[in-house]
SEBA-508141 format. One record per atom (N, C-alpha, C): residue number from 1; x, y, z. Coordinates in pm, whole numbers. Example, Ala and Ser with C-alpha at 12.3 -4.5 7.8 and 13.67 -1.06 7.14 Angstrom:
# residues 2
<pt 1,<1319,-569,780>>
<pt 1,<1230,-450,780>>
<pt 1,<1320,-330,780>>
<pt 2,<1285,-225,708>>
<pt 2,<1367,-106,714>>
<pt 2,<1290,3,787>>
//
This chain:
# residues 88
<pt 1,<5612,6670,12069>>
<pt 1,<5729,6613,12133>>
<pt 1,<5772,6703,12247>>
<pt 2,<5821,6647,12354>>
<pt 2,<5857,6719,12474>>
<pt 2,<5978,6812,12447>>
<pt 3,<5973,6930,12509>>
<pt 3,<6084,7024,12496>>
<pt 3,<6213,6965,12550>>
<pt 4,<6201,6890,12660>>
<pt 4,<6322,6830,12719>>
<pt 4,<6385,6728,12625>>
<pt 5,<6304,6654,12555>>
<pt 5,<6355,6554,12462>>
<pt 5,<6423,6622,12343>>
<pt 6,<6363,6728,12292>>
<pt 6,<6422,6803,12182>>
<pt 6,<6555,6866,12223>>
<pt 7,<6557,6927,12339>>
<pt 7,<6680,6992,12387>>
<pt 7,<6788,6886,12418>>
<pt 8,<6747,6769,12465>>
<pt 8,<6842,6659,12490>>
<pt 8,<6904,6610,12362>>
<pt 9,<6824,6597,12257>>
<pt 9,<6877,6558,12127>>
<pt 9,<6972,6662,12071>>
<pt 10,<6939,6788,12091>>
<pt 10,<7027,6896,12047>>
<pt 10,<7158,6892,12125>>
<pt 11,<7150,6866,12256>>
<pt 11,<7271,6857,12339>>
<pt 11,<7358,6742,12291>>
<pt 12,<7299,6629,12262>>
<pt 12,<7377,6513,12215>>
<pt 12,<7443,6545,12081>>
<pt 13,<7368,6609,11992>>
<pt 13,<7424,6644,11861>>
<pt 13,<7539,6744,11875>>
<pt 14,<7522,6844,11959>>
<pt 14,<7626,6946,11978>>
<pt 14,<7750,6886,12045>>
<pt 15,<7729,6801,12145>>
<pt 15,<7842,6738,12212>>
<pt 15,<7921,6650,12117>>
<pt 16,<7852,6564,12043>>
<pt 16,<7920,6471,11953>>
<pt 16,<7986,6544,11836>>
<pt 17,<7926,6653,11790>>
<pt 17,<7985,6729,11679>>
<pt 17,<8114,6797,11720>>
<pt 18,<8131,6824,11848>>
<pt 18,<8253,6890,11895>>
<pt 18,<8363,6790,11928>>
<pt 19,<8332,6662,11921>>
<pt 19,<8435,6560,11947>>
<pt 19,<8492,6511,11815>>
<pt 20,<8558,6398,11818>>
<pt 20,<8620,6342,11698>>
<pt 20,<8518,6284,11601>>
<pt 21,<8392,6272,11642>>
<pt 21,<8287,6220,11554>>
<pt 21,<8235,6332,11463>>
<pt 22,<8213,6303,11338>>
<pt 22,<8160,6408,11250>>
<pt 22,<8012,6432,11275>>
<pt 23,<7970,6553,11252>>
<pt 23,<7829,6586,11270>>
<pt 23,<7804,6732,11241>>
<pt 24,<7679,6768,11228>>
<pt 24,<7637,6905,11205>>
<pt 24,<7532,6944,11308>>
<pt 25,<7577,6996,11420>>
<pt 25,<7481,7036,11522>>
<pt 25,<7404,7160,11478>>
<pt 26,<7457,7236,11382>>
<pt 26,<7385,7354,11332>>
<pt 26,<7254,7312,11266>>
<pt 27,<7259,7199,11195>>
<pt 27,<7137,7149,11130>>
<pt 27,<7034,7108,11235>>
<pt 28,<7080,7046,11341>>
<pt 28,<6988,7006,11448>>
<pt 28,<6928,7131,11515>>
<pt 29,<7010,7232,11536>>
<pt 29,<6962,7357,11597>>
<pt 29,<6859,7422,11506>>
<pt 30,<6890,7430,11377>>
<pt 30,<6797,7490,11282>>
<pt 30,<6664,7415,11275>>
<pt 31,<6672,7282,11273>>
<pt 31,<6549,7201,11267>>
<pt 31,<6466,7220,11394>>
<pt 32,<6533,7225,11509>>
<pt 32,<6460,7246,11633>>
<pt 32,<6391,7383,11633>>
<pt 33,<6462,7485,11587>>
<pt 33,<6403,7620,11589>>
<pt 33,<6293,7636,11485>>
<pt 34,<6298,7560,11375>>
<pt 34,<6189,7564,11280>>
<pt 34,<6062,7503,11339>>
<pt 35,<6082,7397,11419>>
<pt 35,<5968,7327,11479>>
<pt 35,<5916,7402,11601>>
<pt 36,<6008,7453,11682>>
<pt 36,<5971,7518,11808>>
<pt 36,<6046,7650,11827>>
<pt 37,<6009,7758,11760>>
<pt 37,<6084,7884,11768>>
<pt 37,<6084,7945,11909>>
<pt 38,<5991,7907,11993>>
<pt 38,<5989,7963,12129>>
<pt 38,<6104,7910,12215>>
<pt 39,<6174,7809,12166>>
<pt 39,<6289,7753,12241>>
<pt 39,<6422,7815,12199>>
<pt 40,<6418,7934,12140>>
<pt 40,<6540,7997,12088>>
<pt 40,<6648,8005,12195>>
<pt 41,<6622,8074,12305>>
<pt 41,<6727,8097,12405>>
<pt 41,<6768,7970,12478>>
<pt 42,<6674,7885,12521>>
<pt 42,<6719,7757,12581>>
<pt 42,<6800,7672,12484>>
<pt 43,<6760,7672,12355>>
<pt 43,<6833,7592,12257>>
<pt 43,<6975,7646,12237>>
<pt 44,<6989,7777,12230>>
<pt 44,<7122,7836,12214>>
<pt 44,<7209,7807,12335>>
<pt 45,<7151,7814,12454>>
<pt 45,<7227,7784,12576>>
<pt 45,<7270,7638,12579>>
<pt 46,<7177,7548,12550>>
<pt 46,<7208,7403,12551>>
<pt 46,<7314,7371,12448>>
<pt 47,<7299,7424,12326>>
<pt 47,<7396,7396,12219>>
<pt 47,<7534,7450,12254>>
<pt 48,<7539,7569,12313>>
<pt 48,<7668,7628,12351>>
<pt 48,<7739,7548,12459>>
<pt 49,<7667,7513,12563>>
<pt 49,<7726,7437,12674>>
<pt 49,<7769,7297,12628>>
<pt 50,<7683,7230,12552>>
<pt 50,<7717,7093,12506>>
<pt 50,<7836,7098,12410>>
<pt 51,<7844,7197,12324>>
<pt 51,<7956,7208,12232>>
<pt 51,<8085,7235,12309>>
<pt 52,<8079,7320,12410>>
<pt 52,<8198,7348,12490>>
<pt 52,<8243,7222,12565>>
<pt 53,<8150,7148,12619>>
<pt 53,<8185,7022,12688>>
<pt 53,<8244,6921,12593>>
<pt 54,<8193,6914,12471>>
<pt 54,<8250,6825,12370>>
<pt 54,<8392,6865,12334>>
<pt 55,<8416,6995,12324>>
<pt 55,<8551,7041,12294>>
<pt 55,<8648,7011,12409>>
<pt 56,<8601,7027,12531>>
<pt 56,<8684,6994,12647>>
<pt 56,<8717,6845,12650>>
<pt 57,<8619,6761,12615>>
<pt 57,<8646,6617,12612>>
<pt 57,<8748,6583,12504>>
<pt 58,<8744,6653,12390>>
<pt 58,<8842,6629,12284>>
<pt 58,<8982,6671,12332>>
<pt 59,<8989,6781,12402>>
<pt 59,<9115,6828,12456>>
<pt 59,<9170,6726,12555>>
<pt 60,<9084,6675,12642>>
<pt 60,<9126,6576,12740>>
<pt 60,<9174,6448,12671>>
<pt 61,<9102,6402,12569>>
<pt 61,<9144,6284,12496>>
<pt 61,<9280,6306,12429>>
<pt 62,<9300,6423,12372>>
<pt 62,<9428,6454,12309>>
<pt 62,<9543,6456,12407>>
<pt 63,<9517,6497,12528>>
<pt 63,<9625,6499,12629>>
<pt 63,<9655,6362,12686>>
<pt 64,<9561,6269,12672>>
<pt 64,<9582,6133,12722>>
<pt 64,<9670,6050,12627>>
<pt 65,<9675,6092,12502>>
<pt 65,<9752,6016,12402>>
<pt 65,<9899,6053,12417>>
<pt 66,<9987,5954,12431>>
<pt 66,<10129,5988,12444>>
<pt 66,<10183,6048,12313>>
<pt 67,<10266,6151,12325>>
<pt 67,<10320,6212,12203>>
<pt 67,<10419,6118,12134>>
<pt 68,<10418,6122,12002>>
<pt 68,<10516,6042,11930>>
<pt 68,<10615,6137,11865>>
<pt 69,<10739,6095,11852>>
<pt 69,<10841,6186,11798>>
<pt 69,<10816,6218,11652>>
<pt 70,<10853,6340,11613>>
<pt 70,<10839,6381,11473>>
<pt 70,<10943,6310,11388>>
<pt 71,<10908,6284,11264>>
<pt 71,<11010,6232,11172>>
<pt 71,<11120,6338,11155>>
<pt 72,<11242,6295,11130>>
<pt 72,<11353,6390,11122>>
<pt 72,<11331,6505,11021>>
<pt 73,<11269,6473,10908>>
<pt 73,<11247,6576,10806>>
<pt 73,<11149,6682,10860>>
<pt 74,<11042,6640,10924>>
<pt 74,<10946,6734,10979>>
<pt 74,<11009,6817,11092>>
<pt 75,<11088,6752,11175>>
<pt 75,<11156,6825,11283>>
<pt 75,<11248,6930,11225>>
<pt 76,<11317,6899,11114>>
<pt 76,<11406,6997,11051>>
<pt 76,<11325,7116,10997>>
<pt 77,<11206,7090,10940>>
<pt 77,<11121,7200,10891>>
<pt 77,<11080,7291,11006>>
<pt 78,<11039,7233,11119>>
<pt 78,<11000,7314,11233>>
<pt 78,<11118,7390,11289>>
<pt 79,<11233,7328,11288>>
<pt 79,<11355,7395,11337>>
<pt 79,<11388,7515,11248>>
<pt 80,<11370,7496,11118>>
<pt 80,<11409,7601,11022>>
<pt 80,<11307,7714,11012>>
<pt 81,<11177,7678,11003>>
<pt 81,<11073,7777,10979>>
<pt 81,<10988,7814,11100>>
<pt 82,<10997,7739,11207>>
<pt 82,<10918,7768,11327>>
<pt 82,<10770,7743,11299>>
<pt 83,<10682,7822,11362>>
<pt 83,<10538,7803,11344>>
<pt 83,<10491,7822,11200>>
<pt 84,<10567,7897,11119>>
<pt 84,<10528,7917,10980>>
<pt 84,<10531,7787,10901>>
<pt 85,<10597,7684,10953>>
<pt 85,<10602,7555,10884>>
<pt 85,<10463,7492,10874>>
<pt 86,<10371,7533,10958>>
<pt 86,<10234,7480,10951>>
<pt 86,<10163,7529,10827>>
<pt 87,<10206,7641,10771>>
<pt 87,<10143,7696,10650>>
<pt 87,<10203,7637,10523>>
<pt 88,<10319,7572,10534>>
<pt 88,<10387,7522,10416>>
<pt 88,<10341,7385,10376>>
//
């Protein structure tokens, strides 16, 4: 199988795993490296860049969604405990 095709599949897996879709790009990376160990550095570079781009797209999607107001009880918790309310 072509190196470009393998790296493209890894890029797709890493990109989609970093978005709202579930996935395990680590498994794809491991499978690729078991089949073609000579692609270690290109595979790491492709996986890193694609994962970062997927994270940026998730951030962009999150910023496009209009915020909705907190329920009064949750707002009171944040008012009372601040950021520690996330642990409660």
